[in-house]
C-alpha positions as CSV (number, residue, x, y, z in Angstrom):
1,M,11.6,-8.3,9.6
2,N,8.9,-10.9,9.3
3,L,6.1,-9.7,7.1
4,P,2.9,-11.5,6.0
5,K,3.0,-12.7,2.4
6,V,0.4,-10.2,1.2
7,I,2.5,-7.3,2.6
8,S,5.7,-8.6,1.1
9,D,3.8,-8.9,-2.2
10,L,2.5,-5.3,-1.9
11,V,6.1,-4.1,-1.3
12,A,7.4,-6.1,-4.3
13,A,4.5,-4.8,-6.5
14,Q,5.0,-1.2,-5.5
15,N,8.8,-1.3,-6.0
16,N,8.3,-2.9,-9.4
17,F,5.6,-0.4,-10.4
18,D,3.4,-3.4,-11.1
19,S,-0.2,-2.0,-10.6
20,A,-1.9,-5.3,-11.4
21,A,0.1,-7.2,-8.9
22,Y,-0.5,-4.3,-6.3
23,A,-4.2,-4.6,-6.9
24,N,-4.2,-8.3,-6.6
25,C,-3.1,-7.9,-2.9
26,F,-6.5,-6.5,-2.0
27,S,-10.0,-8.1,-1.8
28,E,-12.6,-7.4,-4.5
29,T,-14.4,-4.9,-2.0
30,A,-11.2,-3.4,-0.6
31,V,-11.1,0.4,0.2
32,V,-8.0,2.6,-0.1
33,E,-7.8,6.2,1.4
34,D,-5.1,8.3,-0.2
35,E,-4.7,12.1,-0.8
36,G,-8.3,12.9,0.4
37,K,-9.8,10.4,-1.9
38,T,-11.4,6.9,-1.4
39,H,-10.9,4.2,-4.0
40,N,-13.2,1.1,-3.7
41,G,-12.7,-2.3,-5.2
42,R,-9.8,-3.9,-7.0
43,K,-10.3,-2.1,-10.3
44,E,-10.4,1.4,-8.9
45,I,-7.4,0.5,-6.7
46,E,-5.5,-0.6,-9.8
47,H,-6.2,2.6,-11.6
48,W,-5.3,4.7,-8.6
49,I,-1.9,3.0,-8.1
50,A,-1.1,3.0,-11.9
51,D,-1.7,6.8,-11.8
52,S,0.2,7.2,-8.6
53,N,3.1,5.2,-10.0
54,E,3.2,7.3,-13.1
55,R,3.1,10.6,-11.0
56,Y,5.4,9.7,-8.2
57,K,7.5,6.8,-9.1
58,A,7.4,6.1,-5.3
59,T,9.3,3.0,-3.9
60,I,9.1,1.8,-0.4
61,K,11.4,0.3,2.1
62,P,9.7,-1.2,5.3
63,V,11.2,-0.1,8.6
64,S,8.8,-1.6,11.0
65,Y,5.7,-3.6,11.2
66,E,3.1,-4.2,14.1
67,E,0.1,-6.5,13.9
68,N,-3.0,-6.6,16.2
69,G,-5.4,-9.2,15.0
70,T,-6.7,-8.2,11.5
71,K,-5.2,-4.7,11.8
72,S,-1.7,-3.8,11.3
73,I,0.7,-1.0,10.6
74,L,3.6,-1.0,8.3
75,K,6.0,2.0,8.5
76,A,8.0,2.4,5.3
77,E,10.4,4.8,4.0
78,T,8.8,6.1,0.8
79,S,11.0,7.8,-1.8
80,G,9.8,9.2,-5.2
81,N,9.0,12.3,-7.3
82,F,7.2,14.3,-4.5
83,P,8.0,17.2,-2.2
84,G,9.6,15.9,1.1
85,S,10.9,12.8,-0.3
86,P,11.9,10.4,1.3
87,I,9.4,10.3,4.0
88,V,8.3,7.5,6.5
89,L,4.7,6.7,5.9
90,S,2.5,4.7,8.1
91,Y,0.3,2.1,6.1
92,H,-2.8,1.3,8.2
93,L,-3.9,-2.0,6.9
94,E,-6.8,-4.5,7.7
95,I,-6.0,-8.0,6.5
96,T,-8.6,-10.7,6.2
97,H,-8.3,-14.1,4.5
98,E,-4.7,-13.1,3.4
99,L,-6.0,-10.1,1.4
100,I,-5.9,-6.3,2.2
101,R,-9.5,-5.2,3.0
102,S,-8.5,-1.5,3.8
103,L,-5.5,0.7,3.5
104,K,-5.0,4.3,4.7
105,F,-1.8,6.2,4.7
106,T,-0.7,8.7,7.5
107,V,2.6,10.6,8.0
């Protein structure tokens, strides 16, 4: 599967539980929506993913990728310490200038 570099970097950072590398895939003003909460900016995103990694130890395996202009959807099998694991999640991304501007998860 051909993934943009920023998505490949995001997958690698997640699977290595590297919250700093994960956050560096996002623009300074990026927004992440997860579990009913919104995380704004790279620093908040880094804190959110560090906490998420600690709680869930989730790893991801891409299963499909669709791109439409700046918007894309990565479907990934997500496994970790949470009920229903593994599950296929959709990562709704907006990418501008090779950085993620927004990310929202759906089942």
